[in-house]
C-alpha positions as CSV (number, residue, x, y, z in Angstrom):
1,M,-92.7,-5.3,-195.9
2,A,-93.7,-3.4,-198.8
3,E,-93.7,-0.5,-196.9
4,L,-89.9,-0.9,-195.8
5,Q,-89.1,-1.3,-199.0
6,D,-90.7,1.7,-200.4
7,K,-89.4,3.7,-197.5
8,H,-85.8,2.1,-198.6
9,Q,-86.3,3.3,-202.3
10,V,-87.4,6.6,-201.3
11,D,-84.4,6.8,-199.1
12,I,-82.1,5.9,-201.9
13,A,-83.6,8.4,-204.4
14,A,-83.4,11.1,-201.9
15,V,-79.4,10.1,-201.5
16,T,-79.2,10.1,-205.1
17,I,-80.8,13.4,-205.8
18,S,-78.8,15.3,-202.8
19,N,-75.7,13.7,-204.4
20,E,-76.6,15.1,-207.9
21,Y,-77.3,18.1,-206.6
22,S,-74.3,18.6,-204.3
23,G,-72.1,17.1,-207.3
24,G,-73.8,19.7,-209.6
25,K,-72.7,22.6,-207.4
26,T,-69.2,21.4,-207.2
27,T,-69.3,21.0,-211.0
28,K,-70.3,24.4,-211.4
29,R,-67.9,25.7,-208.6
30,R,-65.2,23.7,-210.6
31,A,-66.3,25.3,-214.1
32,V,-66.4,28.8,-212.8
33,M,-62.8,28.5,-211.3
34,E,-61.4,27.0,-214.6
35,R,-63.0,29.7,-216.5
36,L,-61.6,32.5,-214.0
37,K,-58.2,30.2,-214.3
38,E,-58.3,30.4,-217.8
39,S,-59.0,33.9,-218.2
40,L,-56.1,34.9,-215.9
41,R,-53.8,33.0,-217.7
42,W,-50.5,34.6,-219.4
43,Y,-49.4,32.0,-221.6
44,E,-51.7,30.4,-224.2
45,K,-52.6,27.0,-223.4
46,G,-50.9,24.1,-224.8
47,M,-47.7,26.4,-225.2
48,S,-44.2,24.3,-224.7
49,K,-42.0,25.0,-221.8
50,S,-39.3,26.3,-224.2
51,E,-41.7,28.7,-225.9
52,K,-43.1,29.9,-222.4
53,L,-39.3,30.5,-221.8
54,L,-39.1,32.5,-224.8
55,L,-42.2,34.7,-223.8
56,F,-40.9,35.3,-220.4
57,K,-37.7,36.4,-221.4
58,L,-39.3,38.4,-224.2
59,D,-41.6,40.0,-221.5
60,A,-38.6,40.5,-219.2
61,M,-36.5,42.8,-221.7
62,I,-38.7,44.4,-224.3
63,L,-42.1,45.0,-221.6
64,T,-39.6,46.3,-219.2
65,F,-37.8,48.6,-221.4
66,T,-41.0,49.8,-223.1
67,C,-43.0,50.5,-220.3
68,L,-40.2,52.1,-218.4
69,S,-39.4,54.5,-221.4
70,S,-43.1,55.3,-221.7
71,F,-43.1,56.1,-218.1
72,S,-40.2,58.4,-218.4
73,L,-41.6,60.1,-221.3
74,S,-44.9,60.8,-220.0
75,L,-42.8,61.9,-216.5
76,D,-40.6,64.6,-218.7
77,L,-43.8,65.8,-220.8
78,Q,-46.3,66.1,-217.9
79,N,-43.7,67.6,-215.7
80,L,-44.2,70.9,-217.5
81,T,-47.7,71.3,-216.4
82,N,-47.1,70.3,-212.9
83,A,-44.1,72.8,-212.8
84,Y,-46.3,75.6,-214.2
85,V,-48.8,75.3,-211.4
86,S,-46.3,74.7,-208.6
87,G,-44.2,78.1,-209.2
88,M,-42.8,78.1,-212.6
89,K,-45.3,80.4,-214.2
90,E,-44.4,83.3,-211.5
91,D,-40.4,82.4,-211.5
92,L,-40.0,82.6,-215.4
93,H,-42.9,85.4,-215.6
94,L,-45.2,83.2,-217.8
95,V,-48.6,85.1,-219.0
96,G,-51.6,84.3,-221.0
97,N,-50.9,81.2,-223.3
98,D,-47.3,81.0,-222.6
99,L,-48.1,77.3,-221.2
100,N,-49.9,76.2,-224.6
101,M,-47.0,77.6,-226.7
102,L,-44.5,75.6,-224.6
103,T,-46.6,72.7,-225.7
104,I,-46.8,73.5,-229.1
105,V,-42.8,74.0,-229.2
106,N,-42.6,70.6,-227.5
107,Q,-45.1,68.9,-230.3
108,I,-44.3,70.1,-233.5
109,P,-40.9,68.2,-233.6
110,Y,-42.3,65.4,-232.1
111,C,-44.9,65.1,-234.7
112,V,-42.6,66.0,-237.5
113,F,-40.0,63.5,-236.9
114,M,-42.4,60.8,-235.6
115,I,-43.2,59.0,-238.9
116,P,-39.5,59.0,-240.2
117,G,-38.3,58.0,-237.2
118,T,-40.4,54.9,-237.1
119,M,-39.5,53.9,-240.6
120,L,-35.7,54.5,-239.6
121,M,-36.1,51.7,-237.1
122,T,-36.8,49.5,-239.9
123,R,-33.2,50.2,-240.9
124,V,-31.2,51.3,-237.8
125,R,-31.3,48.7,-234.8
126,P,-34.1,49.9,-232.5
127,S,-31.4,49.0,-229.6
128,L,-29.2,51.8,-230.8
129,L,-32.0,54.0,-231.8
130,M,-34.2,54.1,-229.1
131,P,-32.0,54.3,-225.8
132,T,-29.9,56.8,-227.8
133,C,-32.7,59.0,-228.0
134,E,-34.0,58.6,-224.6
135,L,-30.5,59.5,-223.1
136,I,-30.4,62.9,-225.1
137,W,-34.1,63.7,-224.1
138,G,-33.2,63.0,-220.5
139,I,-30.2,65.5,-220.7
140,F,-32.4,68.7,-221.9
141,T,-34.9,67.6,-219.4
142,L,-32.2,68.3,-216.9
143,L,-30.9,71.3,-218.1
144,S,-34.8,72.2,-218.2
145,A,-34.1,72.8,-214.4
146,F,-31.9,75.5,-214.9
147,A,-33.7,77.7,-217.6
148,K,-33.4,81.3,-216.5
149,D,-36.1,82.6,-219.1
150,L,-38.9,81.3,-221.3
151,N,-36.9,81.5,-224.7
152,T,-34.3,79.0,-223.1
153,L,-37.2,76.8,-221.7
154,Y,-39.0,76.8,-225.4
155,A,-35.4,75.4,-226.8
156,Y,-35.0,72.5,-224.4
157,R,-38.7,71.7,-224.8
158,F,-38.3,71.2,-228.6
159,L,-35.2,69.1,-228.1
160,V,-37.2,67.3,-225.5
161,G,-39.9,66.6,-228.0
162,F,-37.7,65.8,-231.3
163,F,-35.8,63.2,-229.4
164,G,-38.7,61.8,-227.6
165,S,-40.3,61.2,-230.9
166,I,-39.4,58.0,-231.4
167,S,-40.5,56.4,-228.0
168,Y,-44.1,55.6,-228.6
169,T,-44.6,54.4,-231.9
170,G,-41.0,52.6,-231.8
171,S,-42.2,50.7,-228.7
172,I,-45.5,49.6,-230.7
173,F,-43.4,48.8,-233.4
174,I,-41.2,46.3,-231.3
175,I,-44.2,44.9,-229.4
176,G,-45.9,44.2,-232.8
177,S,-42.8,42.5,-234.0
178,W,-42.1,40.0,-231.6
179,Y,-45.7,38.8,-230.3
180,R,-48.4,36.8,-231.9
181,K,-51.9,37.9,-232.4
182,P,-53.6,36.5,-229.4
183,E,-50.6,37.9,-227.0
184,I,-50.9,41.5,-228.6
185,S,-53.3,43.0,-226.7
186,R,-52.6,42.6,-223.1
187,R,-49.0,43.2,-223.6
188,L,-49.8,46.6,-225.1
189,G,-52.7,47.3,-222.4
190,L,-49.5,47.1,-220.0
191,Y,-47.4,49.1,-222.2
192,A,-50.4,51.8,-222.4
193,V,-50.9,51.9,-218.8
194,S,-47.2,53.0,-218.3
195,S,-48.0,56.5,-219.6
196,P,-50.7,57.6,-217.1
197,L,-48.6,55.9,-214.6
198,G,-45.8,58.5,-215.4
199,S,-48.5,60.9,-215.6
200,M,-49.4,60.2,-211.8
201,F,-46.1,59.8,-210.6
202,S,-45.6,63.3,-211.8
203,G,-48.0,64.9,-209.5
204,Y,-47.0,63.0,-206.7
205,L,-43.1,63.9,-207.2
206,Q,-44.0,67.3,-207.7
207,T,-45.5,67.4,-204.4
208,A,-43.1,65.8,-202.7
209,A,-40.2,68.1,-204.7
210,Y,-42.3,71.2,-203.5
211,D,-43.0,70.0,-200.0
212,G,-39.2,68.3,-199.4
213,L,-36.8,70.2,-201.9
214,N,-38.4,73.5,-202.3
215,G,-35.3,76.1,-201.5
216,V,-32.8,73.4,-201.3
217,N,-29.6,74.4,-202.4
218,G,-31.4,77.6,-203.7
219,L,-33.4,76.0,-206.5
220,A,-37.2,76.0,-206.4
221,G,-39.1,72.8,-206.0
222,W,-40.7,72.8,-209.7
223,R,-36.9,72.9,-210.8
224,W,-36.1,69.8,-208.4
225,L,-39.2,67.9,-210.5
226,F,-37.1,68.4,-213.8
227,I,-33.7,67.1,-211.9
228,I,-35.8,64.2,-210.4
229,C,-37.3,63.3,-213.8
230,S,-33.8,63.1,-215.6
231,I,-32.3,61.0,-212.9
232,I,-34.9,58.5,-213.7
233,T,-34.6,58.8,-217.0
234,F,-30.8,57.8,-217.8
235,P,-30.8,54.2,-216.1
236,I,-33.9,53.5,-218.2
237,A,-32.1,54.8,-221.6
238,I,-28.9,52.6,-220.5
239,Y,-30.7,49.6,-219.8
240,G,-32.5,49.8,-223.2
241,F,-29.1,49.1,-225.0
242,F,-29.1,45.5,-223.6
243,A,-32.7,45.0,-223.3
244,I,-34.1,45.8,-227.0
245,P,-33.7,42.9,-228.8
246,D,-34.1,44.5,-232.3
247,T,-36.7,42.4,-234.7
248,P,-36.8,38.6,-235.3
249,A,-35.4,38.9,-238.5
250,T,-32.4,41.3,-237.6
251,S,-31.7,40.2,-233.4
252,R,-28.3,39.4,-232.4
253,S,-29.5,40.0,-228.5
254,L,-27.0,38.5,-226.3
255,L,-29.9,37.3,-224.2
256,L,-31.5,34.8,-226.5
257,T,-30.1,31.7,-227.8
258,K,-30.0,31.1,-231.6
259,D,-32.7,28.5,-231.2
260,E,-34.9,31.2,-229.3
261,I,-34.4,33.4,-232.3
262,D,-35.3,30.8,-234.8
263,M,-38.4,30.1,-232.7
264,S,-39.6,33.6,-232.6
265,R,-39.2,33.7,-236.4
266,Q,-41.2,31.0,-236.7
267,R,-43.8,32.2,-234.3
268,I,-44.1,35.3,-236.4
269,G,-43.9,34.1,-239.8
270,A,-44.3,36.6,-242.5
271,G,-43.8,39.5,-240.1
272,A,-40.7,38.3,-239.6
273,A,-39.3,38.5,-242.7
274,P,-36.4,40.9,-243.7
275,V,-37.1,44.3,-244.8
276,K,-35.8,46.0,-247.8
277,K,-32.7,48.1,-247.3
278,R,-33.7,51.3,-249.2
279,L,-36.5,53.6,-248.3
280,S,-39.1,53.3,-250.9
281,F,-42.3,55.2,-251.5
282,A,-43.6,52.0,-252.4
283,V,-44.3,51.5,-248.8
284,V,-46.4,54.6,-248.3
285,K,-48.4,54.0,-251.7
286,R,-48.8,50.3,-249.7
287,G,-50.4,51.8,-246.8
288,L,-52.5,54.7,-248.3
289,S,-53.9,52.0,-250.7
290,G,-56.3,50.5,-248.3
291,W,-59.2,51.9,-245.7
292,K,-56.9,51.0,-242.5
293,W,-54.7,53.8,-242.8
294,Y,-57.8,56.4,-243.2
295,L,-60.1,55.1,-240.8
296,F,-57.3,54.3,-238.0
297,V,-55.7,57.7,-238.3
298,A,-58.8,59.5,-238.2
299,S,-59.8,57.6,-235.4
300,W,-56.4,58.2,-233.4
301,A,-56.9,62.1,-234.4
302,F,-60.5,62.1,-232.6
303,L,-58.7,60.3,-229.6
304,D,-56.3,63.3,-229.4
305,Q,-58.8,65.9,-229.5
306,S,-60.9,64.0,-227.1
307,E,-57.8,63.7,-224.6
308,Q,-56.9,67.2,-224.9
309,R,-58.8,68.3,-221.7
310,L,-57.5,65.2,-219.5
311,S,-54.1,67.1,-219.5
312,T,-54.5,70.5,-218.3
313,S,-58.0,71.6,-217.6
314,M,-58.5,70.2,-214.2
315,S,-55.1,71.5,-213.1
316,L,-55.8,74.8,-214.2
317,Y,-59.2,75.0,-212.9
318,L,-57.8,74.1,-209.4
319,K,-55.1,76.8,-210.1
320,Y,-57.4,79.3,-210.4
321,Y,-59.2,78.7,-207.2
322,N,-56.0,78.2,-205.6
323,K,-57.3,79.8,-202.1
324,E,-59.5,76.7,-202.2
325,F,-57.3,74.0,-203.1
326,S,-53.6,73.7,-201.7
327,I,-50.4,72.7,-204.2
328,A,-50.4,69.3,-203.0
329,Q,-54.2,69.0,-204.1
330,I,-53.8,70.7,-207.3
331,N,-51.2,68.3,-208.3
332,N,-52.7,65.0,-206.6
333,L,-56.3,65.5,-207.8
334,P,-55.8,65.4,-211.4
335,T,-54.1,62.0,-210.9
336,V,-57.7,60.2,-210.3
337,T,-57.9,60.5,-214.0
338,N,-55.0,58.5,-214.6
339,A,-55.9,56.2,-212.0
340,I,-59.2,55.4,-214.0
341,S,-57.4,55.0,-217.3
342,V,-55.0,52.2,-215.4
343,V,-58.0,50.4,-214.4
344,T,-59.8,50.6,-217.4
345,T,-57.1,49.9,-219.7
346,L,-55.9,46.7,-218.0
347,V,-59.7,45.6,-218.1
348,A,-60.2,46.3,-221.6
349,S,-57.0,44.4,-222.4
350,W,-57.8,41.4,-220.7
351,Y,-61.2,41.3,-222.5
352,T,-59.8,41.9,-226.0
353,D,-57.4,39.0,-225.4
354,K,-60.0,36.8,-224.4
355,T,-62.5,37.7,-227.2
356,R,-60.2,38.8,-230.0
357,N,-62.6,41.5,-230.0
358,P,-61.4,45.2,-229.4
359,F,-64.8,46.8,-230.3
360,V,-66.7,46.5,-227.5
361,P,-64.4,48.0,-224.7
362,A,-63.7,50.9,-227.4
363,F,-67.2,51.7,-227.9
364,S,-68.0,51.2,-224.3
365,A,-65.2,53.3,-222.9
366,T,-66.0,56.2,-225.6
367,A,-69.7,55.9,-224.7
368,M,-68.7,56.7,-221.2
369,Y,-66.6,59.4,-222.1
370,C,-69.1,61.4,-224.2
371,I,-71.5,61.3,-221.2
372,T,-68.3,63.2,-219.5
373,A,-68.0,65.4,-221.8
374,Y,-71.5,66.4,-222.5
375,I,-71.3,67.2,-218.6
376,L,-68.4,69.4,-218.8
377,A,-70.2,71.3,-222.1
378,A,-73.2,72.0,-220.0
379,W,-70.9,73.5,-217.1
380,N,-73.7,74.5,-215.0
381,V,-73.4,71.5,-212.9
382,S,-72.6,71.0,-209.2
383,L,-68.6,70.3,-208.6
384,S,-69.1,66.8,-207.7
385,A,-70.5,66.6,-211.3
386,K,-67.7,68.1,-212.6
387,F,-65.1,66.4,-210.6
388,F,-67.0,63.1,-211.8
389,A,-66.7,63.9,-215.5
390,W,-63.0,65.0,-215.0
391,F,-62.4,61.5,-213.3
392,M,-64.1,59.2,-215.7
393,G,-63.2,61.1,-218.7
394,G,-59.9,59.1,-218.1
395,S,-62.0,56.0,-219.7
396,I,-60.9,57.6,-223.3
397,L,-57.4,56.5,-222.7
398,V,-58.5,52.7,-223.3
399,L,-58.3,53.5,-227.1
400,Q,-54.7,54.0,-227.2
401,S,-53.8,50.4,-226.8
402,L,-57.1,49.2,-228.2
403,L,-56.4,51.2,-231.5
404,M,-53.0,50.2,-231.3
405,T,-53.5,46.5,-231.0
406,W,-56.3,46.4,-233.5
407,A,-54.0,47.9,-236.0
408,S,-51.2,46.0,-235.6
409,I,-52.8,42.7,-235.6
410,L,-54.5,43.7,-239.0
411,T,-50.9,44.3,-240.4
412,I,-49.2,41.8,-238.6
413,G,-47.8,40.3,-242.2
414,D,-46.1,43.5,-243.2
415,L,-43.5,45.1,-241.0
416,E,-43.0,48.1,-242.9
417,E,-47.1,48.8,-243.4
418,R,-47.5,48.4,-239.5
419,A,-44.6,51.0,-239.0
420,F,-46.4,53.4,-241.2
421,L,-49.7,53.1,-240.2
422,T,-48.6,53.2,-236.3
423,G,-46.5,55.8,-237.0
424,S,-49.0,58.0,-239.0
425,M,-51.6,57.5,-236.3
426,N,-49.6,58.9,-233.5
427,C,-47.7,61.7,-235.5
428,L,-51.0,63.1,-237.5
429,G,-53.1,62.8,-234.4
430,N,-50.3,64.8,-232.4
431,A,-50.2,67.1,-235.2
432,I,-53.6,68.1,-235.3
433,K,-53.9,68.3,-231.5
434,T,-50.6,70.7,-231.7
435,G,-52.6,73.0,-234.0
436,T,-56.0,73.1,-232.0
437,N,-54.9,73.2,-228.5
438,I,-54.2,76.9,-228.2
439,V,-57.6,77.4,-230.0
440,V,-60.1,75.2,-227.9
441,F,-58.0,75.2,-224.8
442,P,-56.3,78.4,-224.3
443,A,-54.8,78.8,-221.1
444,A,-55.9,82.5,-220.6
445,Q,-59.5,81.3,-220.8
446,A,-59.1,79.2,-217.7
447,P,-61.1,78.3,-215.7
448,R,-63.8,77.6,-217.8
449,F,-62.9,76.1,-221.5
450,K,-66.1,76.7,-223.2
451,R,-65.0,75.9,-226.7
452,G,-62.6,73.1,-225.7
453,Y,-65.6,71.3,-223.7
454,I,-67.9,71.5,-227.0
455,W,-65.2,70.7,-229.2
456,T,-64.4,67.4,-227.1
457,A,-67.8,66.3,-226.9
458,V,-68.3,66.6,-230.7
459,T,-65.0,64.8,-231.3
460,G,-66.1,62.1,-228.6
461,S,-69.3,61.3,-230.5
462,L,-67.7,61.1,-233.9
463,Q,-65.4,58.6,-232.4
464,L,-68.5,56.4,-231.8
465,I,-69.3,56.5,-235.4
466,F,-65.6,55.9,-236.8
467,L,-65.5,52.6,-234.4
468,V,-68.7,51.6,-235.9
469,W,-67.1,52.0,-239.2
470,I,-64.0,50.1,-238.5
471,K,-65.8,47.1,-237.1
472,A,-67.5,47.0,-240.2
473,M,-64.8,47.3,-242.6
474,T,-62.9,44.7,-240.5
475,M,-65.9,42.1,-240.6
476,W,-66.2,43.0,-244.3
477,D,-62.3,42.2,-244.9
478,A,-62.8,38.9,-243.0
479,K,-65.7,37.9,-245.2
480,K,-64.0,38.3,-248.0
481,K,-60.7,36.6,-247.0
482,K,-62.7,33.7,-245.6
483,E,-64.8,33.4,-249.1
484,S,-61.2,33.5,-251.0
485,I,-59.7,30.7,-248.7
486,E,-62.6,28.4,-249.5
487,C,-61.7,28.7,-253.1
488,L,-58.4,27.4,-252.6
489,P,-57.4,23.7,-252.4
490,V,-56.2,22.6,-248.8
491,E,-52.5,22.0,-250.1
492,E,-51.9,25.3,-251.0
493,M,-53.3,27.2,-247.8
494,T,-50.9,28.6,-245.1
495,M,-51.5,27.9,-241.9
496,D,-53.1,31.1,-241.0
497,E,-55.3,30.8,-243.8
498,K,-56.7,27.4,-242.2
499,I,-57.1,28.7,-239.3
500,P,-57.9,32.5,-239.6
501,E,-58.2,34.8,-236.7
502,E,-60.7,37.6,-237.5
503,I,-59.9,40.0,-235.0
504,G,-62.5,42.5,-234.4
505,S,-65.1,40.2,-236.1
506,S,-66.3,38.3,-233.5
507,S,-70.2,38.4,-232.6
508,D,-69.6,39.5,-229.1
């Protein structure tokens, strides 16, 4: 009898252990699924239905237009390189560094008008300014298809750059005006990938135009590329007149109710406050008074320098060996670099939204870029190694969304400072790139750009140093803010001070 009881107890214990083990596995699986579900959540946990509806509308309006606008601008800029390697060089009798000069002529007005254009958006309704500019640059993209000589093409590309100058920083300004800190990164990530997608599509579009339209109505395939790009741009511009809701403080959007606009103002807080109606140097003085302007502008300049080799160096290498590569391969192979940047940007934006720490993906992507830069600087490596370096170098484009996210969040309470900072980053970065492009990547030096590949290896390395510097300064500011908050009575604190969000100061 005692033996039966012992056996019965052993059986019960075994069943109990088995159930606990099984339950433990189920619990672990459930926990993993919950974490996955939480990480993929688009809306913040606990958000009301009315706020979710508001965000859905904002995404449908703002993200749709800004992403399409970035896509079309990238398409209208990248098509120059694709046209060059697909017959434009021969038809217009381009020689030496003419491609570089076309790029410079396009970039000069793009840089000069960028900061004034971005600041103008705090005075003129973005819903009028941005679509109008897009419509006009689309017209000059169309006219580029009918250019008969280099000088005419210079004029058209100058005007495309002038009216396209407001697109990028204007879109960053709009996104930063409507979304809260936890919401910005993933949306800027989606916006950032629209540019490399435009570059990718330009390559595929040129291949299709060359194969299917070359000679139709007496027009070469590269001319059809400009025509198709403009046809894509026009409806996007028209859509912008209805889609852009301006800013929370000035919005009169017909697609948002008065309650939704009021809710947006409450969500953003100080960032929704109306700005002064008069341009003032006080904004510039305020922007230059702290460390943010200097470190972010320098870091963006290094990004633009590092990015130079992604746009044309591989295309010119493939064209130089055109007996080994077809027109389709010359246009399509470089798009792999853009595909890499799309994937890495989406992953980095997801990570940043979940951890509130853009430093880790930014540093990792830059480290990968440095490896590829060292490979190309060495040059005497296999063709497979060169292709690996060209393709994986696209990881550096992650910084486009991460640096803008970081800068936007750190200036989220000051509309004008944010416009000045983000405008300065893109403007000065492009201005420096415009001046160095013909020096470090002259088209006449194809297929090997020895000077350029060494230079981008240096700028990539400097980028790592400045990322660490920005991280340290962000943590220092967060520490000082925390100390000052601890000295305040609770009743005098704002909501943001009671629950400070220290972007970039995570311990991850």
